[in-house]
N, C-alpha and C positions, 0 to 999 in steps of 0.2 A: 504494500499500499504506499509506504512512504517513498519508496523508489519511484513509484509511478508519479506521485505528487510532485517530487523533486523534479523529474524530468519534464513534466508538463509545465511547471511553474517558470522554467528557463524559456519557453518557447514564445515567439512573437508571430504575429501573422506572416510578416516577411520571411522569417526563418522557416515557417511551415511550408510556404510556397516554393522557396528555394530548394529545401531538402526534398520536398515531393517530387519535383520535377527533375532533380538530380537522380534521385533513386529510380524513377521512371526510366530515365536515359541509361542508367547502369543495368537495370533488370531487363530491359528490352534490347540490349546490345547483342549482337550476334557473337558468341565466344569463339575465340581462335582455337585451332586444334591443340596448340601448345598450351593454352589456358586450360583446356579440358584435361590434358595430361597431367598438368600441375595440380589441378583440382583433385584428380584421383590420388595422386601421391600425397597431398596434403590431408585427404580424408583418411587414407590408410594410416598415416603417421599420427593422426589425432583421434583415431577411433576410440569411441567409448563403449566399452563392452556391454554396459548396462542398458544402452539406448538403441540397440539394434543397428549400431554402425553409423550414428548420425555424425557428421563432420562438424568441427568447431570453426568453420571458415566464415560464418556469419552470413551466408546466403539466406538462410531461413530468417535470421534476425532482420536482414534487410527487407525481406518480404513482409515480416510482422510490422516493421517500422513504417514502410510504405503504406500499409493497410491503415495504420493509426492515422497517418497523415491525410490520406484520402477521407477518412471519416470525419476528420476535422473540417474538411472542405465540402462536405456532403450538402450543405444549405445553399450553396452558390448557384445561381441560375446560370444560363448558357453564356450570357455576355459578360458576366461577372468573372467566370471561369476563364474565358478567352482573354479578357484584359488582364487577369493575373498572370496567366501563362506568358503572355507576349512581354509583360512588364518585368516579371521576375526571372524569366528563363530564356525565351526565344530570342528576344532583342538585346539582350546584354551584351556588352563588348568589353574585352580587356583594356585596361587603362593603367595608369600609374598614379600614385597619391603620395604625397610628402607628409610625414607625421613624425612626432618625437616617440621613440621606442626605448624601453629599458635595454640596455646591451644584453643583459642575462636572457632576455626573451628572443634574441635573434638566433636563428638555426641556419647552418649552411645549406645552400641549395633551395631555400625557400623562396627565391626570387626577390628578396630584399636587398637593395643597394645601399650601403652606408655612405651618406653624403658628408656628414660632419659629426665628429665625436665631441662630448662635453660642450654642447651649445649654451648659449646664454639664454636665460629664462626672461619673462617679461620685466623683471625688476632689475635685470642687467647681471645678476650673479651666475656664475658657471653651474650648469646643471650636471654634476658628476654622475656617471652611471647611465646617462642617456645618450642617444645618437638621433640625429636627424636622418631619416631613412626615406627611400623612394620605394614603396611597395606595389604590388601587382594587385589591382582590385577589379571587380566587375562594375562597369559604369552602367547606371540606369539609363534607359532610353528616355527620349523626349515623349511628352504626351501626344505631340503631333505624329511622331513615327508609330506610336501604338494606334492612334486613330486611323492613321493611313492603312495599317495592316488589317485592322478590324473592318474597315470600309471595303477593302479588296476582298475580305472574305465574305461580305454580304450582310454584315451586321447592321441593322437599321436603328434609328432613334424612334421615340415614340411618335414622331410626326410622319414616319414612314420613309424619311430621307436617310442617306448614309450617316453613320454615327459621328458626332461632333466631339471635340476635345473636352467640353464640359461634361458631355454624357460619360465619356470614358474616365474622367476624374471621378464622377459619382459612383461609377461601376466599381472602380479600384477601392474607393472609400468604403462602399458597401461590403466588398468582398473581404477587406480587412477587418470591418465591424463584425461581420458574420463569423469569421475564423476566430476572432478574439472572444466572441460570445461562447463559441463551441469549446475553446480552451478552458475558459472559465467553468462552463458547465461540467466538462470532463473532470477537472480538478474538484468541484463540488461532489460529484459522484464518487470519485476515489476516496475522498475523505469520509463520506457519510455511509457508504456501502462497504467499506473495508476492501474493495476490489482493486 
């Protein structure tokens, strides 16, 4: 019970959408023959005698996590789901962002470039233990780009015309609100039912 509450309390609607679409992508990807061979080797290496040979590779856990995320999105209508998918997954582009990070949090090979160590803070003092870094991030698309894609897909506004940016903004807002409500409801259920 506590584990589920802790896991759900850390979720935000944006994280639900990104994780859901990432897992959908991973679970629907065609595996390579080498990947299948590695999977067999891994499952044999981690075989649990008491569970009938279930592997500890996390594939079943991914499916379970995906199902949980889909259930959190179950109240979305077609336009809200389409706007969320376009905004949080399909139209995201990689970019770079500058920010201050703790030096101890930096890991080799994570795509972070250190630009300046021990930068000066807002008050002019040296910030020991920090570095100004350029990190790889996924940039959100503009509402205009989402609107254009939705209009191309045939989504219409309440007036029967192609969807407009204001309508897309409302659909995204409604989608976030509905998922946030689902998260709160699931947390409430897990605390009151003990499930």
